[in-house]
Each structure stands twice: as structure tokens, then as C-alpha cells.
C-alpha positions in Angstrom: 0.0 0.0 0.0 1.4 3.3 -1.1 0.0 6.6 0.3 1.1 8.6 -2.7 -1.8 10.1 -4.7 -0.2 8.9 -8.0 -0.5 5.3 -6.8 -4.1 5.5 -5.8 -5.4 3.2 -8.5 -2.9 0.5 -7.7 -3.5 0.8 -4.0 -7.2 0.5 -4.5 -6.7 -2.6 -6.6 -4.4 -4.2 -4.0 -6.8 -3.6 -1.2 -9.8 -5.0 -3.1 -7.7 -8.1 -4.0 -6.7 -8.5 -0.3 -10.4 -8.3 0.7 -11.3 -11.1 -1.7 -8.3 -13.2 -0.7 -9.2 -12.9 3.0 -12.7 -14.2 2.3 -11.5 -17.4 0.7 -12.2 -20.4 3.0 -10.8 -23.9 2.6 -12.5 -26.8 4.3 -10.5 -28.7 7.0 -10.8 -31.9 5.1 -9.3 -30.4 1.9 -6.6 -28.7 3.9 -5.5 -31.9 5.7 -5.8 -34.0 2.5 -3.4 -31.6 0.6 -1.1 -31.4 3.6 -0.8 -35.2 3.8 -0.2 -35.5 0.0 2.6 -32.9 0.2 4.2 -34.7 3.2 4.1 -38.1 1.4 5.7 -36.8 -1.8 8.3 -34.6 -0.2 11.5 -35.5 1.5 10.2 -35.3 5.0 10.4 -31.5 5.5 7.0 -30.9 4.0 8.1 -30.1 0.5 6.4 -31.8 -2.5 9.1 -31.2 -5.1 12.7 -32.2 -5.5 14.9 -29.3 -4.5 17.2 -28.0 -7.2 18.2 -24.8 -5.5 19.1 -24.0 -1.9 17.6 -21.4 0.4 20.2 -18.9 -0.9 19.0 -19.4 -4.5 22.1 -21.2 -5.7 21.9 -24.6 -7.4 22.5 -27.6 -5.2 24.3 -29.6 -7.8 26.9 -28.4 -10.2 26.6 -29.5 -13.8 29.1 -32.0 -15.1 31.8 -30.6 -17.3 30.7 -33.1 -19.9 27.2 -31.6 -19.9 28.4 -28.2 -20.9 28.4 -27.4 -24.6 31.9 -26.8 -25.9 32.7 -24.5 -28.7 34.3 -26.0 -31.8 38.0 -25.1 -32.3 37.0 -23.5 -35.6 34.6 -21.1 -33.9 37.2 -20.2 -31.3 39.8 -19.6 -33.9 37.5 -17.4 -36.0 36.5 -15.4 -32.9 40.2 -15.0 -31.9 41.0 -13.7 -35.4 38.1 -11.3 -35.3 38.9 -9.8 -31.9 42.7 -9.9 -32.1 44.3 -6.4 -32.1 46.6 -7.3 -34.8 43.8 -8.5 -37.0 41.9 -5.3 -36.4 44.9 -3.2 -37.4 45.5 -5.3 -40.5 41.8 -4.9 -41.5 42.0 -1.1 -40.9 45.1 -0.9 -43.0 43.4 -2.9 -45.8 40.4 -0.5 -45.7 42.6 2.5 -45.9 44.6 1.0 -48.8 41.4 0.1 -50.7 40.1 3.7 -50.2 43.4 5.1 -51.6 43.1 2.8 -54.6 39.5 4.0 -55.3 40.6 7.6 -55.1 43.5 7.0 -57.4 41.2 5.3 -60.0 38.9 8.3 -60.0 
């Protein structure tokens, strides 16, 4: 809830939703049935799903190095040539030389 006048519409929406959410009733039978189902499927701590992340948000298991996709040597070589300072200087010199030839032809 924000007391600012510019957020009046959003605040009104949140309050109306809270009123509806508060009025929702679940029967005791349904509640207990769902609670037992969760306890049976979980790992004893009341969780129904297998945990993949810890409470801090980090993954519990690291991926195997074999599972990671490796770049092909050709892609790495191409990228190295593209980003190499020497290759960039060579390309720039070639562009300058090509521009000089075009001017000389005119």
C-alpha cells in the first residue's frame, strides 16, 4: 500500500484483492488431504518437489563438465582472429589502402 496520490489506483486494486483473498475459505478436510499429500511426496520436510536450489537461490548440484556445450575449435579460432588487435589493425590498413586505390582510380 502506497500513500502517494499517483499510486491511488494501484493501492485500491491491491486492497480490493486483499479483501477477496481474505474471504477465501478452505475446508479442513481439503486442507488436511493436501497437507498429507505434500508430506508423502516430499523429502520429510513438508516439500512436495525435489529441490534443485538451496535457500540462498544457488543450485544444489553443479553440472558435469561433460554436460556443458563446448565450442568447436574453428569457432574459437574465428573469434580470436576477429577480436585480435593485430587482425583489427590489419583490417583497418586494408580498408585505408582500398580507399586510396579507389581515389586514385577516379
